[in-house]
Structures are given as structure tokens and as C-alpha cells.
PAZAPA-4460 file (N, C-alpha, C; in steps of 0.05 Angstrom, whole numbers, plus 32768, in hexadecimal, padded with zeros to 4 digits):
% residues 182
    n_x    n_y    n_z   ca_x   ca_y   ca_z    c_x    c_y    c_z   seq   type   mol
   8013   7FE8   8000   8002   7FFF   7FFC   8011   8018   8002     1      X     A
   8028   8019   8011   8037   802F   8013   8044   8036   7FF9     2      X     A
   804E   801E   7FE6   805A   8023   7FCB   8046   802D   7FBA     3      X     A
   802D   802B   7FC1   8016   8030   7FAD   8015   8054   7FB0     4      X     A
   8018   8055   7FC6   8012   8079   7FCE   802A   8088   7FC3     5      X     A
   8045   8075   7FCC   8057   8081   7FBE   805B   808B   7FA1     6      X     A
   8057   8072   7F92   8058   8079   7F76   8041   8084   7F70     7      X     A
   8020   808B   7F77   8011   8096   7F73   801B   80B3   7F6E     8      X     A
   802B   80BB   7F89   8036   80D2   7F8D   8040   80DF   7F7D     9      X     A
   8056   80CB   7F70   806D   80D0   7F61   8062   80D5   7F43    10      X     A
   8049   80C1   7F3E   803D   80CE   7F24   8034   80E2   7F24    11      X     A
   802B   80EB   7F3A   8019   8103   7F3B   802F   811E   7F38    12      X     A
   8047   8119   7F41   8056   8133   7F43   8065   812F   7F28    13      X     A
   8066   8119   7F18   8074   811B   7EFE   805C   812B   7EE9    14      X     A
   8042   8120   7EF2   802D   812D   7EDB   8030   814D   7EDF    15      X     A
   802C   8152   7F01   8026   8170   7F0E   8043   8184   7EFD    16      X     A
   805A   8178   7F00   8072   8188   7EFC   8080   817E   7EDE    17      X     A
   8070   8172   7ED2   807F   8169   7EBC   8080   817D   7EA3    18      X     A
   806E   8188   7EA7   8069   819F   7E8F   8075   81BA   7E99    19      X     A
   8093   81B9   7E87   809D   81D6   7E8C   8098   81E8   7E78    20      X     A
   809B   8200   7E7E   809C   820E   7E6B   80A9   8212   7E5D    21      X     A
   80A0   821C   7E38   80B5   8215   7E27   80C0   8231   7E21    22      X     A
   80D6   8231   7E18   80DD   824E   7E0E   80D0   8257   7DF7    23      X     A
   80C6   824B   7DE7   80C1   8256   7DCC   80A3   825F   7DC5    24      X     A
   8097   8267   7DE2   807B   8272   7DE0   807A   828E   7DD9    25      X     A
   806E   8298   7DCC   8065   82B1   7DC7   8064   82CC   7DDC    26      X     A
   806F   82DD   7DD9   8075   82F2   7DEA   8057   82F6   7DF6    27      X     A
   8044   82F9   7DE8   8028   82FB   7DF4   801C   82EC   7E06    28      X     A
   802A   82D3   7E01   801C   82BD   7E12   802E   82BC   7E2E    29      X     A
   804A   82C6   7E25   805E   82C5   7E42   8051   82DE   7E54    30      X     A
   804C   82F3   7E42   803E   830B   7E59   8027   8306   7E61    31      X     A
   8018   82F1   7E5A   8001   82E8   7E5E   800A   82D5   7E84    32      X     A
   8012   82C3   7E75   8021   82B9   7E90   802C   82BE   7EA9    33      X     A
   803B   82D3   7E9F   8048   82E0   7EB5   8035   82F8   7EC3    34      X     A
   8023   8301   7EB9   800E   8310   7EC7   7FF5   82FB   7EDE    35      X     A
   7FFB   82DF   7ED2   7FEA   82D0   7EE6   7FF9   82B9   7EEF    36      X     A
   8011   82B8   7EF0   8023   82A6   7EF4   8024   82A2   7F14    37      X     A
   801E   82B9   7F25   801D   82B4   7F3C   8004   82A2   7F4A    38      X     A
   7FEF   82A4   7F3C   7FD5   8294   7F43   7FDC   8279   7F36    39      X     A
   7FE7   8272   7F29   7FF3   8252   7F24   8009   8248   7F34    40      X     A
   8018   825B   7F3C   8030   824F   7F48   8026   823C   7F63    41      X     A
   802F   822F   7F70   8039   8221   7F89   8014   821F   7F90    42      X     A
   8006   8216   7F7A   7FE5   820B   7F7F   7FE2   8201   7F97    43      X     A
   7FF6   81EE   7F9E   7FF0   81D5   7FB8   7FF5   81E1   7FCC    44      X     A
   7FFD   81FF   7FD2   7FFD   820C   7FF0   7FD9   8218   7FF4    45      X     A
   7FD8   8216   800A   7FBE   8223   8012   7FC6   8230   8031    46      X     A
   7FB7   8238   803D   7FC2   8247   8057   7FBE   8231   806B    47      X     A
   7FBF   821C   806B   7FBE   8201   807C   7FDA   81F3   8077    48      X     A
   7FE7   81F6   8059   7FF3   81E1   8053   8014   81F1   8055    49      X     A
   8027   81DE   8053   8046   81EA   8050   8055   81D5   8042    50      X     A
   806A   81DD   8031   807D   81CF   8027   8097   81CF   8033    51      X     A
   80A8   81B9   803D   80C4   81C1   8046   80DA   81B3   8037    52      X     A
   80F0   81C3   802C   8101   81BF   8020   811B   81BA   803A    53      X     A
   8128   81A7   802F   813F   81A3   8048   815D   8199   8038    54      X     A
   816A   81A2   803E   8189   8193   8036   8199   8197   8048    55      X     A
   81A8   817F   804C   81BB   817C   8061   81D2   8172   804F    56      X     A
   81E9   817D   8057   8208   8172   8049   820A   815B   8058    57      X     A
   8227   8154   8051   8233   813E   805B   824F   8145   806B    58      X     A
   824F   815D   8076   8261   8169   807F   826D   815B   809D    59      X     A
   8261   814A   80A9   8267   813C   80BA   8263   811E   80B6    60      X     A
   8265   8112   80A0   8266   80F5   809D   8249   80ED   809D    61      X     A
   8250   80D9   80B5   8235   80C5   80BB   8223   80D5   80D1    62      X     A
   822C   80F0   80D9   821F   80F9   80E7   8211   8110   80DB    63      X     A
   8211   8112   80C2   8205   8125   80B3   8210   813A   80AE    64      X     A
   8207   8153   80AA   8210   816D   80AD   81FE   8182   80B0    65      X     A
   8203   819E   80A0   81F5   81B4   80A9   81D9   81B2   8099    66      X     A
   81C8   81BB   80A2   81AF   81BC   8094   81A4   81DB   8089    67      X     A
   8194   81DE   8074   8188   81F3   8066   816A   81EC   806D    68      X     A
   815B   81F6   8075   813C   81F0   8072   812C   820A   806F    69      X     A
   8121   8202   805A   810E   8214   804C   80ED   820E   8050    70      X     A
   80E0   821B   805A   80C0   8219   8060   80B4   822C   8050    71      X     A
   80A3   8224   8041   8098   8230   802A   8072   822D   8035    72      X     A
   8064   8247   8038   804C   8246   8043   8039   8260   8030    73      X     A
   8024   825D   8034   8011   8271   802F   8004   827A   8045    74      X     A
   8006   829C   8045   7FF1   82AC   8052   7FE7   82C1   804B    75      X     A
   7FCA   82C5   8051   7FBC   82DC   8044   7FC4   82DC   802C    76      X     A
   7FBC   82C8   8015   7FC8   82D6   7FF9   7FDF   82D3   7FF2    77      X     A
   7FF5   82D6   8007   8015   82D5   7FF7   801D   82BD   8006    78      X     A
   8035   82BA   7FF6   8046   829E   7FFC   8062   82AB   8007    79      X     A
   806A   829A   801C   807E   82A6   8030   808C   8288   8036    80      X     A
   80A7   8290   803E   80C0   827A   804A   80CE   8286   805E    81      X     A
   80D1   8270   806C   80DE   826D   8082   80FA   8264   8078    82      X     A
   8114   826E   8087   812E   8266   807F   813F   825B   809A    83      X     A
   813F   8247   80A1   8150   823C   80B5   816C   8226   80AE    84      X     A
   8182   8234   80B8   8199   8221   80BA   819F   821B   80D2    85      X     A
   81A7   81FE   80D7   81AF   81E8   80E7   81CD   81E0   80E1    86      X     A
   81D8   81E6   80F2   81FF   81DE   80F3   81FB   81C5   80FF    87      X     A
   8205   81B2   80F0   8209   8198   80FE   821E   818F   810B    88      X     A
   821F   817E   8117   8237   8177   812D   8238   815B   8130    89      X     A
   8251   814F   8135   8253   812E   8133   8252   8121   8151    90      X     A
   8235   8123   8154   822D   8110   816D   8218   810A   8169    91      X     A
   8209   80F1   816E   81F3   80E4   8162   81DB   80ED   8173    92      X     A
   81C5   80ED   8160   81B2   80F2   816B   81A1   80E2   8182    93      X     A
   8190   80EA   818F   817E   80DE   81A4   8173   80C6   8196    94      X     A
   8168   80AC   819D   8159   8093   8191   8141   80A3   8183    95      X     A
   8135   8097   8174   8117   80A6   8167   8103   80A9   8180    96      X     A
   8104   8090   818E   80F1   8089   81A9   80F1   80A6   81BD    97      X     A
   810F   80B1   81BB   8111   80C4   81D0   810F   80E7   81C0    98      X     A
   8107   80E3   81A6   810B   80FE   81A1   80EC   810F   81A2    99      X     A
   80ED   8123   81AF   80D8   8135   81B2   80D5   814C   8192   100      X     A
   80E6   8148   8186   80E8   8162   8174   80F2   8153   8158   101      X     A
   80F3   8165   8142   80F9   815D   812E   811B   8157   812D   102      X     A
   8122   8144   8120   8146   8136   8123   8150   8151   8119   103      X     A
   8150   815C   8105   815E   8174   80FE   8162   818B   8117   104      X     A
   814C   818E   8126   8149   81A4   813C   8157   819C   8153   105      X     A
   8167   8188   8157   8178   817F   8165   819D   818C   8161   106      X     A
   81A0   8193   8144   81B3   819F   8140   81AE   81BF   814B   107      X     A
   81CA   81D2   8149   81C2   81EA   814C   81B9   8200   813E   108      X     A
   81A4   820B   8143   819A   821E   8132   81B0   8237   812D   109      X     A
   81B9   823E   8113   81CA   824F   810F   81BC   8268   8100   110      X     A
   81AA   8264   80F0   819C   827C   80E2   817C   8273   80E7   111      X     A
   816F   828E   80E3   8150   828F   80E3   8144   82A3   80DB   112      X     A
   813A   82A9   80C6   812C   82B9   80BA   810F   82B1   80B1   113      X     A
   80FE   82BF   80BA   80DE   82B8   80B8   80D1   82D0   80A7   114      X     A
   80BF   82C3   8099   80AA   82D2   8087   80AF   82E3   8071   115      X     A
   80BF   82D0   8062   80C9   82DF   804A   80B9   82DF   8035   116      X     A
   80B3   82F2   802B   809B   82F6   8014   80A8   82EB   8003   117      X     A
   80A4   82D6   7FEA   80AB   82CD   7FD5   80A6   82D7   7FC0   118      X     A
   80B8   82DC   7FAD   80B8   82EB   7F93   80AB   82D9   7F7F   119      X     A
   80A3   82E2   7F64   809B   82C8   7F52   80B2   82C0   7F4B   120      X     A
   80CB   82C8   7F44   80E6   82BA   7F43   80ED   82A7   7F5E   121      X     A
   80E9   82A5   7F6F   80EE   8296   7F83   80D3   8279   7F7F   122      X     A
   80C1   8289   7F81   80AC   8272   7F7A   80B0   8260   7F61   123      X     A
   80BA   826B   7F52   80C1   8255   7F39   80D6   8246   7F46   124      X     A
   80F2   8254   7F4F   8107   8243   7F5B   80F7   822F   7F6C   125      X     A
   80E6   8232   7F7C   80D3   821B   7F8B   80CA   8202   7F7D   126      X     A
   80BD   820A   7F65   80B1   81F4   7F50   80CD   81E3   7F40   127      X     A
   80E3   81F8   7F3C   80F6   81EF   7F2E   8106   81D5   7F44   128      X     A
   810B   81E0   7F58   811A   81D5   7F6F   8105   81B6   7F76   129      X     A
   80F1   81B5   7F7A   80DF   81A2   7F71   80E0   8188   7F60   130      X     A
   80E1   8197   7F49   80E2   8186   7F2D   8100   817B   7F2D   131      X     A
   8115   8186   7F36   8131   8183   7F2D   8137   816E   7F47   132      X     A
   8125   8173   7F5B   8132   8159   7F76   811B   8140   7F66   133      X     A
   8109   8143   7F62   80F6   8129   7F56   8107   811C   7F42   134      X     A
   810E   812E   7F31   8122   811F   7F17   8138   8112   7F23   135      X     A
   8147   811E   7F36   815D   810D   7F3E   815A   80F7   7F4E   136      X     A
   8144   80F5   7F60   813C   80E3   7F6E   8138   80CA   7F55   137      X     A
   8121   80CD   7F44   811C   80B6   7F35   813C   80AA   7F27   138      X     A
   8152   80B8   7F22   8163   80B3   7F15   817A   80AA   7F27   139      X     A
   8177   80AD   7F40   818B   80A8   7F57   818D   808A   7F55   140      X     A
   81A5   807D   7F54   81A7   8065   7F5D   81B9   805E   7F6D   141      X     A
   81C5   807A   7F7E   81D1   806D   7F94   81C5   8062   7FAC   142      X     A
   81CE   8051   7FBA   81CC   8043   7FD0   81C5   805D   7FEC   143      X     A
   81B1   805B   7FF4   81AF   806C   800A   81B6   806C   8021   144      X     A
   81D0   806A   8028   81D4   806C   8045   81EA   8089   8056   145      X     A
   81F3   8096   803F   8200   80B5   804D   81FC   80C2   8032   146      X     A
   820A   80E0   8034   8211   80F1   8027   81FE   8109   8028   147      X     A
   81FA   8117   8011   81E6   8132   8011   81CB   8121   8010   148      X     A
   81BD   8133   8022   819E   8125   8028   818A   813F   801C   149      X     A
   817E   8139   800A   8169   8156   8001   814D   8145   8007   150      X     A
   8139   815B   8008   811A   814C   800D   810D   816F   800A   151      X     A
   80F3   8161   8001   80E0   8178   7FFF   80C1   8162   8009   152      X     A
   80B5   816F   801F   80A1   8160   802D   8088   8175   802F   153      X     A
   8074   8169   8027   8059   8181   802C   8054   8177   804C   154      X     A
   804A   8192   805C   803F   8186   806E   8026   816D   806F   155      X     A
   8017   816B   805E   8004   8158   805A   8009   813B   804D   156      X     A
   802B   813E   8047   8032   812A   8034   802B   8123   801E   157      X     A
   801A   8136   800B   8018   8130   7FF3   8030   8130   7FE5   158      X     A
   8048   813C   7FEC   8065   8142   7FE0   8070   8132   7FF5   159      X     A
   807F   811E   7FEA   8097   8116   7FFE   80AC   810D   7FEA   160      X     A
   80C4   8119   7FE4   80D7   8110   7FD5   80F0   810F   7FEA   161      X     A
   80FB   8100   7FEB   8119   80FC   7FFF   812B   80EF   7FF4   162      X     A
   813E   80FB   7FEA   815A   80F1   7FD2   816F   80F6   7FEB   163      X     A
   8177   80D9   7FED   8193   80D4   7FFE   81A6   80CF   7FE6   164      X     A
   81C4   80D8   7FF2   81D8   80D7   7FDB   81D2   80EB   7FC8   165      X     A
   81C0   8100   7FD1   81BE   810C   7FBA   81D2   812C   7FA4   166      X     A
   81C1   8130   7F99   81DA   8146   7F88   81DB   8161   7F93   167      X     A
   81E3   8172   7F84   81E8   8190   7F88   81CE   819B   7F93   168      X     A
   81B9   819B   7F7F   81A2   81A8   7F85   81A9   81C7   7F86   169      X     A
   81AE   81CF   7F6C   81B6   81F4   7F6C   81A2   81FF   7F68   170      X     A
   8184   81F3   7F63   8172   8207   7F65   816A   8211   7F82   171      X     A
   8167   81F9   7F91   816B   8200   7FAF   817A   8211   7FB8   172      X     A
   8196   820F   7FB0   81A9   8220   7FB7   81A1   8241   7FB3   173      X     A
   8197   8241   7F9C   8193   8259   7F8F   8179   8269   7F9E   174      X     A
   8169   8255   7FA5   814F   8267   7FB6   815A   8264   7FD1   175      X     A
   816C   8259   7FDA   8173   8262   7FF9   8181   8279   7FF9   176      X     A
   8194   8280   7FE0   81A2   8297   7FE4   8190   82B2   7FDE   177      X     A
   817C   82A5   7FCE   816A   82C6   7FC7   8158   82CE   7FDE   178      X     A
   8159   82AF   7FF7   8145   82B4   800D   815A   82C8   801A   179      X     A
   816D   82BD   8024   8184   82CB   8034   818B   82E9   802A   180      X     A
   8187   82F0   8012   8190   830D   800E   8175   8320   800F   181      X     A
   8161   8318   8017   814E   832A   801E   8145   8330   803E   182      X     A
***
């Protein structure tokens, strides 16, 4: 049953994000799209949902590394992001039964920026980041035991993409850099 849900979600994501804009469109059509693109982008978000982007490097080997976390949410018809950076350390986490918060919250919080209003370019980067991670996940033949970890998870679990031994994820890095400049 879990496999059926995973495959259904994967197929849905492929269909949802498979249609990428073509550069050969006429100027008139592109102008129309830019005027209405804010309404179409990130339609999965509403006042009750949230998408979490997480990237952990492998700075400390088997103990993981530093974490960049971006939470995307909607409030009063605007889309916002929170950016958090956790610094890793080379000590083990408590056993799962003893954890009373998320695993990455056991690391040291270094940076926290709340309520960053997103531009259209940043919303596009969010969509591109999801598509790039999904493509990499589908093509990744690595055994998932260590290395870089990237994930996109929605609060309601309608999107769950977790990729171990992942890639550089340049669109996420570009999004993070853009958010930190604000």
C-alpha cells in the first residue's frame, strides 16, 4: 500500500511539473503569463499548508553536516518563506523514542529569517527546485547511506521527495542566496 501511495505521488508530481514553459512562445503569450503567473504558481499552498525544503551537507561524515531549511507558506494571499540554518556537530542524536522535536532541531540554530515575502522569480525557483530534485531522485542509483541529503516535504505529505547521496541542487542554493539578501 505504501508503494502504491509513493508511486501515485510520483506520477502526480511528474504530471504536475512535467510541463515546463517553452522559450519559443510569442511575446504576447509570455506577457499574459507573466501577468497571471502569480495566481498559477504554487497553487498547492493554502493558508493551512506548508512546503519544507531541507538540504544537509556531509561536513561531519557519518554525523551529517550543516542544514539549510526553507519553509514556504501562504498568508493573506501572499507567499512567504522562513530560512533557518543549523550548524552540525559530530555527536549522535538521541534515540528516536527519546526525541521530542525534529531531528535537525538538535543541531545549533545559527541563522533564522522569518516572513520573507517571495517574488515571482523566487516562486519560479521553488518550482524549479522541486522539479530538479524529483528528476535527480528518479535517476539516482546511489545506495542511500551517507552523503548529501536533500528533501522537499509538504506538511500534508502530498509531496514527499527525499534524496540521499544527492546532488549539488543549484536551484535551491540560488533560492537560499536570494532569500538571505532580503
